[in-house]
C-alpha positions in Angstrom: -0.3 0.5 26.7 -0.6 -0.1 23.2 -1.1 -3.2 21.0 -0.7 -3.8 17.5 -2.0 -5.5 14.7 -1.5 -5.6 11.0 -0.4 -8.2 8.5 1.8 -10.0 9.8 -0.2 -10.5 12.4 -3.7 -10.5 11.3 -6.4 -7.7 13.1 -9.8 -9.8 15.2 -11.7 -7.5 12.9 -10.6 -4.4 10.5 -13.0 -2.1 11.4 -13.4 1.5 14.0 -15.5 2.4 16.1 -18.0 5.5 14.5 -16.6 5.0 11.0 -18.0 2.6 7.6 -15.7 1.5 4.7 -16.5 0.5 0.7 -14.7 -0.4 -1.6 -16.3 -0.4 -4.8 -15.9 -0.5 -9.2 -16.6 2.3 -10.8 -15.3 1.6 -14.0 -12.5 3.8 -13.5 -9.9 2.0 -14.1 -8.4 0.3 -17.9 -7.8 -3.4 -15.8 -9.8 -4.7 -13.2 -10.1 -4.4 -10.0 -11.6 -2.2 -7.3 -11.2 2.2 -8.2 -13.9 3.8 -5.7 -13.8 4.3 -2.1 -15.8 6.0 0.5 -15.3 6.6 4.4 -18.2 7.8 6.5 -17.9 8.8 9.6 -20.8 8.5 12.2 -20.6 10.7 14.8 -22.8 13.5 15.3 -20.9 16.5 15.1 -18.5 14.5 12.7 -15.0 13.7 12.9 -12.0 16.4 13.8 -9.5 16.2 10.7 -5.8 17.0 10.4 -4.3 16.3 7.0 -0.5 17.2 5.2 -0.3 17.4 1.4 2.8 17.3 -1.9 4.8 20.2 -1.8 4.6 20.0 -5.1 3.9 23.1 -7.1 1.7 21.3 -9.3 -1.0 19.9 -7.1 -4.0 18.4 -8.0 -7.0 19.2 -8.0 -8.2 16.8 -5.4 -5.1 18.3 -3.3 -6.3 21.5 -3.8 -10.2 21.6 -2.8 -9.1 19.0 0.0 -6.6 21.6 1.5 -9.6 24.1 1.6 -11.7 21.8 3.8 -8.7 21.1 6.5 -7.8 24.7 6.8 -11.4 26.1 7.1 -11.3 24.0 10.3 -14.7 22.0 9.7 -15.5 19.0 11.1 -15.0 16.0 8.3 -17.8 13.8 7.5 -16.3 11.2 5.1 -13.8 11.4 2.7 -14.1 10.0 -1.3 -11.7 8.6 -2.8 -10.3 7.1 -6.6 -8.0 5.4 -8.1 -6.6 4.8 -11.8 -6.7 8.3 -12.6 -4.7 11.5 -10.6 -6.9 14.0 -11.8 -4.3 16.1 -11.8 -3.1 19.1 -14.3 -6.3 19.1 -15.8 -6.8 22.4 -15.7 -10.4 23.5 -14.6 -12.2 21.1 -15.3 -10.5 18.9 -13.3 -11.3 21.5 -9.8 -14.7 21.2 -11.3 -14.5 17.7 -11.1 -13.2 17.3 -7.7 -16.0 19.1 -6.5 -18.6 17.3 -8.3 -17.0 14.1 -6.7 -16.7 16.0 -3.7 -20.5 17.4 -3.8 -22.2 13.8 -5.3 -20.4 12.2 -1.9 -22.4 14.8 0.0 -25.6 13.8 -1.3 -24.9 10.2 -0.6 -23.9 10.6 3.0 -26.7 13.6 3.9 -23.9 16.2 4.8 -23.0 19.2 3.2 -19.8 19.5 0.5 -17.5 21.5 3.0 -17.7 18.1 5.3 -15.9 16.0 2.6 -12.3 15.1 2.0 -11.6 14.4 -1.9 -8.6 12.3 -2.9 -7.0 11.0 -5.8 -4.3 8.1 -7.3 -3.0 7.7 -11.3 -2.3 8.0 -14.5 -1.3 11.8 -14.9 -3.1 14.3 -17.1 -6.1 12.7 -18.2 -9.4 13.8 -17.3 -12.4 12.2 -14.5 -14.6 9.8 -16.2 -17.4 11.5 -14.2 -19.9 9.4 -15.7 -18.4 6.5 -13.9 -17.6 8.7 -10.6 -20.6 9.2 -9.6 -22.5 6.3 -10.3 -19.8 4.2 -7.9 -20.3 7.3 -5.3 -23.8 6.3 -5.4 -22.5 2.6 -5.4 -20.4 2.5 -2.8 -22.9 4.5 -0.4 -25.3 1.9 -0.7 -22.3 -0.1 0.7 -20.7 1.2 2.9 -20.3 -1.0 6.5 -18.2 -0.7 9.7 -16.5 -4.2 8.3 -15.8 -3.0 5.2 -11.6 -1.0 5.5 -10.1 -4.2 3.5 -12.0 -3.1 0.3 -11.9 0.3 0.9 -7.9 -0.1 1.5 -7.6 -2.0 -1.5 -9.9 0.5 -3.9 -7.2 3.4 -3.7 -4.3 0.9 -5.0 -2.6 1.3 -8.6 0.4 -0.5 -9.2 0.3 -2.1 -5.0 0.4 -5.4 -5.4 -1.1 -6.2 -2.1 -3.5 -3.6 0.8 -1.2 -1.8 3.2 -3.7 -1.2 6.6 -2.3 -1.0 10.4 -4.8 -1.1 13.3 -3.6 0.0 17.2 -5.7 -0.4 20.3 -4.1 2.5 23.1 -5.7 3.0 26.2 -6.9 6.5 26.1 -8.9 9.0 28.9 -9.5 4.9 30.9 -11.4 3.6 28.1 -9.6 1.7 24.9 -9.7 3.4 21.9 -9.4 2.1 18.4 -6.8 3.3 15.8 -7.2 2.2 12.0 -4.8 2.7 9.3 -4.3 2.2 5.7 -1.9 3.4 3.0 -1.3 3.0 -1.0 1.4 3.7 -3.3 4.4 1.5 -5.1 6.3 4.6 -6.9 6.8 7.9 -7.4 7.0 8.3 -3.5 9.7 11.0 -2.0 9.4 12.4 1.5 7.1 16.5 0.5 5.4 16.5 3.8 2.9 13.7 3.1 3.4 10.6 1.2 0.9 8.7 -1.1 -2.5 8.3 -0.3 -2.9 7.9 3.8 -5.7 7.4 6.0 -6.2 7.1 9.7 -9.4 6.7 11.3 -9.8 7.3 15.3 -12.5 6.6 17.7 -10.9 9.6 20.1 -12.2 13.2 21.0 -9.1 15.1 20.1 -9.1 19.0 19.7 -8.7 20.3 16.0 -5.4 22.1 17.0 -4.3 19.7 19.2 -4.6 16.4 16.1 -2.5 18.8 14.0 0.1 19.1 16.9 -0.1 14.8 16.4 0.5 14.2 13.4 2.8 16.9 12.5 4.8 14.6 14.6 4.1 11.8 13.8 4.3 12.3 10.7 8.1 13.5 10.8 9.8 10.5 11.1 7.6 7.8 9.0 6.1 9.6 6.2 8.8 11.8 5.7 11.7 9.9 5.8 11.3 7.4 2.7 11.6 7.3 -1.0 11.4 4.7 -3.5 12.4 7.2 -6.7 12.9 10.3 -4.7 9.7 11.8 -7.2 7.2 14.1 -5.1 3.2 13.1 -6.3 1.1 15.2 -7.2 -1.7 13.8 -5.0 0.4 13.2 -2.1 -2.1 13.0 0.9 -2.4 11.4 4.4 -5.5 12.8 6.8 -6.5 11.3 9.8 -9.6 10.8 11.1 -10.6 11.4 14.6 -14.2 11.1 15.9 -15.8 9.4 19.7 -18.1 6.9 18.4 -20.1 7.0 21.9 -21.5 10.5 22.6 -20.6 12.3 25.4 -16.6 11.5 25.5 -14.7 13.7 27.4 -11.8 15.5 25.4 -8.7 13.7 25.8 -6.0 15.4 27.9 -2.5 17.0 27.9 -1.1 13.0 29.2 -3.8 10.8 27.2 -2.9 13.0 24.3 0.6 12.3 23.7 -0.4 8.5 24.2 -2.4 9.4 21.0 0.8 10.5 19.1 3.2 7.7 20.1 0.3 5.4 18.8 -0.6 7.4 16.1 3.4 7.4 15.1 3.5 3.5 16.1 0.7 2.4 13.1 2.6 5.2 10.6 6.0 4.1 11.0 4.3 0.5 10.1 2.5 1.5 7.1 6.0 3.1 5.8 7.6 -0.2 6.0 4.9 -2.1 4.0 5.0 0.4 2.3 9.2 0.6 1.3 8.6 -3.7 0.8 5.5 -3.2 -1.6 7.1 -0.1 -3.7 7.5 -1.3 -7.4 10.1 -3.6 -7.8 11.3 -3.5 -4.3 13.5 -6.5 -3.3 16.2 -5.0 -0.7 14.7 -2.4 1.8 17.4 -0.4 3.6 17.7 0.9 6.7 19.9 4.9 6.1 21.0 6.1 9.7 23.2 9.2 9.4 25.1 9.9 13.2 27.8 12.5 14.0 25.9 15.4 12.3 26.2 19.3 13.6 21.9 19.1 12.9 18.8 17.4 12.4 18.3 19.3 9.2 22.1 18.3 8.2 21.4 14.8 9.1 18.5 14.8 7.1 18.9 16.2 4.3 22.6 13.7 4.2 19.8 10.6 4.6 17.9 11.7 1.9 20.7 12.4 -0.4 21.8 8.6 0.2 17.9 7.5 0.1 17.6 9.1 -3.6 20.9 8.7 -5.0 20.2 6.9 -8.3 24.3 5.2 -7.8 23.7 4.3 -4.4 20.5 2.1 -4.8 22.0 0.7 -8.2 24.2 -1.1 -5.8 22.0 -2.1 -3.3 19.7 -3.6 -6.3 23.0 -5.3 -7.8 23.7 -6.4 -3.8 27.4 -4.8 -4.0 29.1 -3.0 -1.5 30.7 -0.2 -4.3 30.8 2.3 -1.0 32.3 5.2 -2.4 29.3 5.9 -4.0 28.0 6.5 -0.8 30.3 9.3 0.1 29.9 10.6 -2.6 26.2 11.3 -2.1 27.3 12.8 1.3 29.3 14.4 0.0 26.8 16.0 -2.6 24.2 16.5 0.3 24.4 19.9 0.6 26.3 19.7 4.5 29.5 20.9 4.8 31.2 17.9 5.7 35.1 16.5 6.9 36.1 13.7 4.8 38.4 12.9 6.9 35.8 12.3 9.3 33.4 9.9 7.4 32.7 6.2 9.0 30.4 3.9 7.1 29.2 0.5 7.8 26.6 -2.6 6.6 24.8 -3.8 9.6 27.7 -5.0 11.7 30.9 -4.5 9.0 32.9 -1.6 9.3 33.2 -0.7 5.1 34.8 3.2 6.0 37.1 5.2 8.4 38.0 8.1 7.8 36.9 8.5 4.7 38.6 5.0 3.2 38.1 2.1 3.2 38.1 0.2 7.3 41.1 -1.9 7.6 40.8 -4.8 7.3 37.4 -4.3 5.4 35.7 -7.5 4.2 33.6 -7.6 0.9 32.8 -10.1 1.0 31.2 -9.9 4.8 29.9 -6.7 3.5 28.7 -8.8 0.0 26.3 -10.8 2.3 25.1 -8.2 4.6 23.4 -6.3 1.4 22.0 -9.6 0.0 20.0 -9.6 2.9 16.4 -8.2 2.0 16.7 -5.7 4.9 19.6 -4.0 6.3 20.9 -1.1 8.1 23.3 1.7 6.4 24.9 3.9 8.6 27.3 6.7 7.9 28.7 9.2 11.3 29.6 12.2 9.7 32.3 12.9 12.9 30.5 16.7 13.3 28.5 16.1 16.2 25.5 14.7 17.6 22.1 14.8 15.8 21.3 11.6 13.9 18.5 10.3 11.4 17.1 7.3 10.1 15.5 6.8 6.8 14.0 4.4 5.5 15.8 4.1 1.2 15.1 0.6 -1.0 16.6 -0.1 -5.0 16.2 0.5 -7.2 15.6 -2.5 -10.1 15.0 -3.8 -14.1 11.2 -4.7 -12.6 10.8 -0.4 -11.2 11.7 0.7 -15.0 9.4 -2.5 -16.4 6.3 -1.3 -14.4 6.5 2.4 -14.9 7.5 1.9 -18.8 4.1 0.5 -18.9 2.5 2.0 -16.7 -0.5 3.3 -19.3 -0.2 -0.1 -21.2 
């Protein structure tokens, strides 16, 4: 049984047994606000860790470093994150700075550098202000608290309007376990292994291989199925840390591992939707559903193309049921479709049938659906039984304003 809590239903406390959190202002951002976060795992043996990272070939220095930690299969004892500077496209100096962040966090926590994950987010191409980063890590370590998660969530934000957190309780191995997660990101969001920066802690004993499988399964229908603007960041990181708060807690069995995966998927789905609703300039969140596909891969391709089409996104922004743009996107998805079998709905309003306007198509009813803050757009390919869902949003004037003024 899983119990949930998110901003729509405030949890009693944003905490996860066995972990401490901090968020402080180090002076990395040009504007006021918290900009450095720290997670510490207090379990004697550290935390099992699994993560997925960007597939952007221009990966940021902290991504390169954290990949090494995860690939080594080591237990993780801490995470250090800064916002306001991506430490991407910064060459050998950037990698040295990421290593310095890792080493500083390790010293502050009394652990080894190889037990620390590093993440950064913000402006690309500028070197990190290392004096501020170093001093900030020391300050954050002194501020670590079991109840500091809210400040950590705030410290990793960039253009986000609000922190995004979610909490789940699930019965595993005869005891109640807690999963606690946060995500940031309002733009440069597209699915490619991970999306933005996302961190989850859980007070469970789970072997690393089992955790890796759980994360892969949970990411696929959540963070790998949404797009704000179609750009995959240089810094995308999604990391999950699992450590039992009580020593000698037995490892989860197969049935409990499945329950954990279900709870993790539910939590990540919550965070993904929060991410979309807080996207840059977003006014409408649309669930794109593709049915009748010949394969899951084909369904995903079509849904992704619809969700990232600028013409579809601007039609969503304007509340314009210009349905031809959707079918055009379907045809551009790289899937062999048959136009005469295509059908389209906006919620319960039938828009197109057999690749043309549906008999009696009610444009006013379709426009009323598109005026809502959230609705469903469903395309049936008429070619098979595979299906998928994808979260999409509009492309508004506000999005352009935010990104035109990003560095100012």
